[in-house]
N, C-alpha and C positions, 0 to 999 in steps of 0.2 A: 306291730302286728302286720301280717302280710296275707293277702289272698292270692293263692297260686292257682293258675289254670293251665292245663295241658290238653291239646287236642290231637286226635288220631290223624293218620295220613289221609288226606283228601276228605276228611270228615266221615270216613267209613265206620260202620258199626262194629269195630273190632273189639270193643269192650262190652259186647252183648252180655247182660247180667246173668250170671249163673252162680250157684253156690261155690263151685271150684274157683272161679275168678275172685269171688269175695274173700275166700280164705287165703288165696295166694297174695292178693293185694294187701291184705292186713299183715301178712307175714313180712312182706317187703318193707312196709312202713315201720313195722316193729324193729326189724333189723337195722333200718336206716337210722332210727332214733337211738338205738344202742350205740351206733358209731358216732352219732352227733347228739349227745344227751342234752345239749343246751336248747335244742329245738323242742317247742311245745306245740302239740297238735290239739286244736279245739274242736274242729269239725271236719268231716271228709265225706265226699259223695262221688261215686263213679257212675256216670251215665253211659250210654252205649257208644258215644263218640268223643267224650271228653270227661275230665274229672276236675274237681275243685278240692283244695285243701286250705283251711283257715288255720294259720299257725303263727308262732312267734319265733323270730330268729335274731340272734345278737348282732349279726352283720351280714353283708352281701356275700362274703367268701363262704361262710358257713352255710348259708342258704343255697349257694351254687353247688357246693360239695354234696349237701343233703339231696338236692334234686338230681344231681348226676348219678348218685348211687341209686336213688329211687327209680328214675326213668330207665336207667340201664338195666336194672334187674327186672323191672316190669316188662320191658321190651323182650328180654330173653325168655322169661317164664310164660308170659301171656301169648307171645308169638307162637310158641310151641302148642299152647292150649288151643288156639284157634287156627293152627296150621297156616300161619302167615309168614312168608319169607320177605325180608327186606325191612325197611324202617317202619316202626309202629307209630311214631310220632310225626306230626306235620312239621314241627320246628321246635325251637327252644321254648321252654315254659314261659308264661307271662306272669308277672308278679306286680301287685298293686298294693301300696301302703294303705293301712287303715288308721285313721286318726285315733288318738287316745281319748276318745269320748265314749261314754256308755251307750248313747244312741247309735253311734257309728258301729260299735262292736255288735250290738244287738241286730242291727240291720243286715250286716254281712252274715251273721250267724243264721238269721231267718232266711236269707237268700239261699244259702246252701241247704238249709232244712227243707225248703219248699220244692227242691228239685224232684222231678217225677210227677208232682201234682200240677205245677204251673205249666207243664208241657202237655197235660191231658193224658198222661200215660197210666197213672194209678190214682186211686181215690185218696189213699193215705200214704204218706212217706214211708211208714213202717211196712207197707206192702211191697216196696221195691225189692225185687228178687236178687239184686246185686249188692254191692257195698254201699250202704247208707247208714250214717251214724244215728239216725232217729231212734231206732230201737235201743241202742246202747245208752243214749243220753237220758232215757227215762228209766234206766235200770242200773245205774252206777258208773256209766261211762267206760265200760270195758268191751273190747272187740276181740273175739277169738279167731285166730287164723293159724296157718301152718308155714313153716320155713323149711325148704328142701335144700340141703347143703350140696349143691351140684359140684362144687370144687373138690370136696372130699370124695364124692362118688367117682369123679373122673380120675383122681389119683389112685383110688383103689382098683378101678378097672384097668388102668395102665399097668399096675403091678400084678395083675392076674387075680385079684381078690374079688370075688363075686358075692355081693350081699344084697338082700332084699331092700327095696326102697324105704321100708319102714325104719331101717337102720340110720338113714340120713334125714328123716323127717322129724321135725320138732313142732309140737303144739305150743303156740305162743299167745300171749294176751297183751294187746295194746291198750294202755290206759290213756284215755283222753284227758286233757287238762281242762281246768275250769277257766272260763272267761275271766279276764282281770276284774271286770265289774261284778262278777259272781264269786270271787275268791272267798268272801266272808260267809258264803252259804255252804251248807252240807249238800251231799248229792241228792238227798230226799227233797230238799227245797228246790234244787236245780231241776229235778224231775218234774215238780209241780209247775215251774216256770215253762219248761219245754212242753208240757201237756197243754198249757194255755196257748202257746204259740202254735202248736199242731192243730188245735181246734180251729183257730183263725185261718190257718192255711187250708184245712179241709173245707171249711165253709166257703172261702173264696174260690177254691178249685171247683166245688160243686156248682157255684153260681156261673162260672165261666164255661165249664165243660159238663153238660148234662150226662154225657157218656164218655167213658175213658177206654183206652186200648186194653188195659188189663195186664197183670203180670205174665200170664201164659203167652199171650200174643207178643209181648215185648221180648220174651225169651226166644220165641220162634222166628224172629226176624233174621234175615240173611245177613251174616256178619260182613259180607263183601259189599253190601248195599252202601251206596254213596248218597248222602243227603244232598239234594239238588240246591236248595236255597236255605242254608242254615241261618237261624236268626242270631245275628251278632250285632251288638251295639258297639259304639266306639269305646275303646278301653280308656278309662280315666287315669290320670297320673296318681290321684289320691282319692280314697273314699273318706269323705268327711260329711258330717251332718250340719255344721254351722259354718258360716262364712269366715268367722274369726279363726277357727281351727284350720280351715283350708288355706287361708292366707298365711298363717304362721308356718304351716308345713311347706308351702310353696317357697316362702322366703328362705327357710332352712335348706331346701333343696337347691335353690339358686346359689346360696353361699357354698354349699358342698360342691356343686358343679364347678364354680369358679376356682375353688381351692384345688380340685382335682386337675383341672386344665393347667393351672399354674405349676403344679408338681410335674405333670407330663412335660411341660416346656423346659423345666429345669433338668429333667432327665435327658431330654434330647440335646441339651447344651453340654452334657457330660457330667453333670453333678449326680453321681450315683448314690450319694448319701441324702438326697432330698426326701422329705417326709410327705406321705400321702394322707389325706383326711381319714379320720377314724371310720372304720367300717367299709372302706373301699378296697378294691382288688388292685394291687400293684401290677402294671403290665409285665408279662413274662419277658425274661431276657432271651439270649444274652445281650448285654449292653456294653458298649465300649466307653472307656473313660475319656477318650479323645473327643473334643468338641466337634460338631458338624461344621463343614465349611459354609460360609455365608453365600447361599445361592437363592 
């Protein structure tokens, strides 16, 4: 399991929540998942200047391809929506492993679920006007969005065929996956679990923020506005609840890193048949079979 975070250029509010943004973002995630069906999405939330996705990926290459498709399409479609030219994202996405523990899974799930409330923006996560999985998680885990086939529209326009946008627009439904620790539960039981988590989030938010900004004022913010001092903590290598799980994952990571570096060294020596550790991305070529001179 991986928690993915991606931030906008200079922290600007380019993802200001609107119904249009919500439908487009859901459509992009849906289409990305159809291209990479091994990806499982557990939770997702889009705030005004960043978004989080809690997902499961089989390996680093699949995750990288999934995020390349997602961020590329989001940049093109949302850039037009907010009339923004240039790069939408500040840099490559950040990904942090989540330990295979029930408590670790629940903690990261709650972290995403609490967005909007923990910043003092809305009273209830379900009031967030943009993309927030809270409402879907208490009603079967389905998010409805749209996908506009821009490639087909461009081909038709180039050939002189003019059709309304409705011809290229598809209504899609993104089905969220169940957390591994909740796979034995049905969606009604999961909804009860999420309701209890939401009640705790709302109570904590009310205690910390007697007044909130509110959905309308959140939507009315200037999308060009740059957050002066965004609250950012140090990104951990691994999200784990117990010391034993953290040490186990760190040991596995060190072993993986050592194997990868050894494989790269073999590749630089001219051994093109060297094997890389499972789940890694082999460095792109072209590579020469001739060994490098000793310099």
